[in-house]
GUNULO-225855 format. One line per 10 residues: number of its first residue (from 0); their letters; for each residue x, y, z of C-alpha. Coordinates in nm, 2 decimals, always signed. Each point is the difference from the previous one (the first is absolute). Layout:
N
NUM> a> X/Y/Z | ...
//
This chain:
272
0> xxxxxxxxxx> +0.83/-3.61/-1.85 | +0.08/-0.26/+0.18 | +0.40/+0.05/-0.12 | -0.06/+0.46/+0.00 | -0.16/-0.15/+0.40 | +0.38/-0.19/+0.02 | +0.14/+0.27/-0.10 | -0.08/+0.25/+0.23 | +0.18/+0.00/+0.29 | +0.30/+0.01/-0.25
10> xxxxxxxxxx> -0.08/+0.32/-0.21 | -0.15/+0.17/+0.31 | +0.34/-0.03/+0.27 | +0.14/+0.10/-0.41 | -0.14/+0.36/-0.05 | +0.01/+0.02/+0.34 | +0.39/-0.03/+0.06 | +0.10/+0.18/-0.38 | -0.26/+0.27/+0.17 | +0.15/+0.04/+0.40
20> xxxxxxxxxx> +0.36/-0.02/-0.12 | -0.11/+0.30/-0.28 | -0.16/+0.24/+0.26 | +0.31/-0.06/+0.26 | +0.16/+0.07/-0.23 | -0.13/+0.40/-0.06 | -0.08/+0.02/+0.35 | +0.37/-0.01/+0.04 | +0.08/+0.25/-0.23 | -0.32/+0.22/+0.02
30> xxxxxxxxxx> -0.07/-0.05/+0.35 | -0.30/+0.19/+0.05 | -0.04/+0.06/+0.38 | +0.33/-0.03/+0.26 | -0.06/-0.31/+0.13 | -0.10/-0.02/+0.41 | +0.10/-0.31/+0.16 | +0.33/-0.20/-0.24 | -0.10/-0.28/-0.27 | +0.23/-0.24/+0.22
40> xxxxxxxxxx> -0.25/+0.07/+0.34 | -0.32/-0.01/-0.26 | +0.02/-0.24/-0.29 | +0.08/-0.36/+0.22 | -0.33/+0.05/+0.08 | -0.22/+0.12/-0.22 | +0.14/-0.22/-0.25 | -0.03/-0.36/+0.25 | -0.35/+0.18/-0.01 | -0.02/-0.02/-0.36
50> xxxxxxxxxx> +0.21/-0.31/+0.03 | -0.34/-0.21/+0.29 | -0.22/+0.19/-0.20 | +0.09/-0.17/-0.34 | +0.01/-0.37/+0.15 | -0.37/+0.14/+0.20 | -0.16/-0.04/-0.39 | +0.28/-0.27/-0.05 | -0.25/-0.22/+0.23 | -0.28/+0.13/-0.14
60> xxxxxxxxxx> +0.08/-0.13/-0.35 | +0.02/-0.32/+0.17 | -0.32/-0.04/+0.07 | -0.25/-0.26/-0.17 | -0.26/+0.31/-0.04 | +0.06/+0.34/-0.20 | +0.13/+0.16/+0.25 | +0.25/+0.24/-0.18 | -0.19/+0.25/-0.32 | +0.17/-0.15/-0.28
70> xxxxxxxxxx> -0.12/-0.39/+0.11 | -0.35/+0.19/+0.06 | +0.02/+0.15/-0.33 | +0.06/-0.34/-0.13 | -0.23/-0.14/+0.14 | -0.26/+0.22/-0.07 | +0.08/-0.01/-0.40 | +0.02/-0.40/+0.06 | -0.40/-0.01/+0.17 | -0.10/+0.38/-0.19
80> xxxxxxxxxx> -0.05/+0.12/+0.32 | +0.00/+0.38/-0.03 | -0.10/+0.28/-0.16 | +0.27/+0.08/-0.22 | -0.11/-0.40/-0.12 | -0.36/+0.10/-0.07 | +0.08/+0.29/-0.21 | -0.01/-0.06/-0.36 | +0.35/+0.25/-0.01 | +0.34/-0.04/-0.21
90> xxxxxxxxxx> +0.28/-0.18/+0.18 | +0.25/+0.33/+0.03 | -0.37/+0.21/+0.13 | +0.01/-0.25/+0.31 | +0.31/+0.01/+0.03 | +0.03/+0.41/+0.04 | -0.34/-0.02/+0.24 | +0.14/-0.25/+0.23 | +0.30/+0.19/+0.04 | -0.14/+0.34/+0.03
100> xxxxxxxxxx> -0.28/-0.25/+0.25 | +0.29/-0.09/+0.18 | +0.10/+0.36/+0.05 | -0.26/+0.14/+0.18 | -0.08/-0.30/+0.18 | +0.33/+0.07/+0.17 | -0.03/+0.36/-0.02 | -0.35/-0.10/+0.27 | +0.21/-0.25/+0.23 | +0.27/+0.28/+0.03
110> xxxxxxxxxx> -0.32/+0.22/+0.18 | -0.12/-0.29/+0.12 | +0.37/-0.05/+0.16 | -0.02/+0.28/+0.19 | -0.32/+0.07/+0.14 | -0.10/-0.31/+0.22 | +0.22/+0.05/+0.27 | +0.02/-0.41/-0.02 | +0.17/+0.01/-0.39 | +0.27/+0.34/+0.10
120> xxxxxxxxxx> +0.11/-0.19/+0.30 | +0.18/-0.23/-0.32 | +0.06/+0.28/-0.22 | +0.18/+0.26/+0.28 | +0.29/-0.27/-0.12 | +0.02/+0.15/-0.33 | -0.02/+0.40/+0.15 | +0.19/-0.08/+0.33 | +0.32/-0.03/-0.33 | +0.16/+0.43/+0.16
130> xxxxxxxxxx> +0.15/+0.02/-0.43 | -0.17/-0.11/-0.29 | +0.17/-0.16/-0.26 | -0.05/-0.35/-0.23 | -0.01/-0.26/+0.30 | -0.18/+0.23/+0.17 | -0.32/-0.09/-0.32 | +0.03/-0.38/+0.12 | +0.09/+0.03/+0.47 | -0.41/-0.11/+0.02
140> xxxxxxxxxx> -0.06/-0.24/+0.26 | -0.01/-0.36/-0.11 | -0.33/+0.01/+0.11 | -0.14/+0.29/-0.21 | +0.22/-0.19/-0.24 | -0.30/-0.25/+0.03 | -0.31/+0.12/-0.01 | +0.04/+0.26/-0.26 | +0.07/-0.36/-0.23 | -0.25/-0.17/+0.15
150> xxxxxxxxxx> -0.22/+0.37/-0.10 | +0.12/-0.03/-0.28 | -0.10/-0.32/-0.03 | -0.34/+0.08/+0.07 | +0.04/+0.31/-0.27 | +0.11/-0.25/-0.28 | -0.29/-0.27/+0.04 | -0.27/+0.25/+0.03 | +0.14/+0.14/-0.34 | +0.12/-0.28/-0.17
160> xxxxxxxxxx> +0.29/+0.26/-0.03 | +0.24/-0.21/-0.33 | +0.37/-0.10/+0.11 | +0.14/+0.20/-0.13 | -0.08/+0.29/+0.12 | +0.05/-0.15/+0.32 | +0.38/-0.06/-0.18 | +0.02/+0.32/-0.09 | -0.18/+0.22/+0.29 | +0.21/-0.21/+0.35
170> xxxxxxxxxx> +0.30/+0.12/-0.29 | -0.13/+0.33/-0.07 | -0.09/+0.09/+0.31 | +0.36/-0.21/+0.23 | +0.17/+0.29/-0.22 | -0.16/+0.33/+0.03 | -0.01/-0.04/+0.37 | +0.38/-0.05/+0.00 | -0.01/+0.30/-0.19 | -0.26/+0.22/+0.10
180> xxxxxxxxxx> +0.22/-0.07/+0.34 | +0.28/+0.05/-0.10 | +0.27/+0.26/+0.10 | +0.04/+0.14/-0.30 | -0.01/+0.37/-0.16 | -0.20/+0.06/-0.31 | -0.02/+0.31/-0.18 | -0.29/+0.23/+0.16 | -0.12/-0.04/-0.37 | +0.00/-0.36/-0.01
190> xxxxxxxxxx> -0.14/+0.00/+0.23 | -0.35/+0.21/-0.13 | +0.02/-0.19/-0.27 | +0.05/-0.37/+0.19 | -0.23/+0.10/+0.28 | -0.31/-0.02/-0.26 | -0.03/-0.31/-0.06 | +0.21/-0.18/+0.30 | +0.15/+0.01/+0.38 | +0.28/+0.20/+0.01
200> xxxxxxxxxx> +0.29/-0.05/+0.24 | -0.08/+0.41/+0.09 | -0.34/-0.07/-0.06 | -0.03/-0.33/+0.28 | +0.27/+0.12/+0.26 | -0.27/+0.29/+0.12 | -0.19/-0.38/+0.07 | +0.32/-0.07/+0.27 | -0.06/+0.36/+0.20 | -0.07/-0.06/+0.37
210> xxxxxxxxxx> -0.23/+0.16/-0.05 | -0.28/-0.17/+0.01 | -0.24/+0.24/-0.22 | +0.31/-0.04/-0.30 | +0.00/-0.38/+0.10 | -0.34/-0.08/-0.08 | +0.01/+0.19/-0.36 | +0.16/-0.16/-0.32 | -0.04/-0.39/+0.07 | +0.03/-0.06/-0.39
220> xxxxxxxxxx> +0.34/-0.29/-0.11 | -0.10/+0.02/-0.34 | -0.13/+0.26/-0.15 | -0.14/+0.39/+0.13 | -0.37/+0.00/-0.13 | -0.21/-0.17/+0.33 | +0.20/+0.27/+0.19 | -0.16/+0.29/-0.18 | -0.31/-0.19/-0.06 | -0.07/-0.10/+0.35
230> xxxxxxxxxx> +0.17/+0.37/+0.18 | +0.27/-0.13/+0.16 | +0.29/+0.13/-0.20 | +0.19/+0.26/+0.17 | +0.25/+0.20/-0.25 | +0.29/+0.05/+0.23 | +0.09/-0.08/+0.41 | +0.04/+0.35/+0.19 | +0.26/-0.04/+0.11 | +0.20/-0.08/-0.37
240> xxxxxxxxxx> +0.15/-0.31/-0.08 | +0.34/+0.14/+0.16 | -0.13/+0.11/+0.36 | -0.35/-0.27/+0.04 | +0.14/-0.24/+0.21 | -0.20/-0.39/-0.06 | -0.12/-0.29/+0.16 | -0.19/+0.06/+0.33 | -0.02/+0.25/+0.32 | +0.14/-0.30/+0.25
250> xxxxxxxxxx> +0.24/-0.14/-0.17 | +0.26/+0.28/-0.13 | +0.28/-0.22/+0.18 | +0.23/-0.30/-0.15 | -0.28/-0.24/+0.09 | -0.16/-0.08/-0.29 | +0.31/-0.13/-0.19 | +0.02/-0.33/+0.24 | -0.19/-0.24/-0.13 | -0.08/-0.20/+0.29
260> xxxxxxxxxx> -0.25/+0.38/+0.14 | -0.05/-0.06/-0.42 | -0.21/-0.26/+0.06 | -0.15/+0.05/+0.30 | -0.10/+0.35/-0.05 | -0.36/-0.08/-0.01 | -0.08/-0.12/+0.34 | +0.18/+0.21/+0.13 | -0.13/+0.23/+0.30 | +0.14/+0.27/-0.07
270> xx> -0.08/+0.03/-0.43 | -0.12/+0.26/-0.13
//
């Protein structure tokens, strides 16, 4: 397990780069919507925010205490801590259940970041983006990234989630988030089938609507079942995918494309 943990960063980075480049190509070839802001304006800011978030996680990983989900999984397995570690089930079942529990936990976290005002201040950075594409998937304020990782560490400790569950989940979470934020056109029949299990770009785009009732729906990043189960599922945006406005109402201008503005948004007096 120590070898797996040591290579976790390389494994995740390789998977991230492959999916990222594939979806950029798909967005270029089969775009769903015309972009409101040019990539040259938005992408430097979004990529800089992503880099700062990754740096924050790397700093957590250097701490002597297990502050990342992967490090906590190793500690849980070593000390036999957590519900799954105490359950006499085959390892494949523990890995599968661990992935499902983490996906549900992230769904609940996402709801909390919308419902609690002090968390929404941070999460608004993600929603302020006026377009939704593969870079939006990881445009989260660095402090939100830190809080999310600490939260996942606590979840892993409680459930005793196996390390392989954590790695599979983290790779899947990034891949699914990039996929469902991608500005990619899926044939209607394909979308209808895929969304029965997974969150599709059209399904998640509703969540980025300027209308509050729509951006308070479709919280899932990977599986669509949680929103269906808890009554937060929204099939389509009221203004249609071509006519809908994305972002936050007070910021329908060029300011969300500036890095300094995005990082300072949680403390701005005019935040929504």
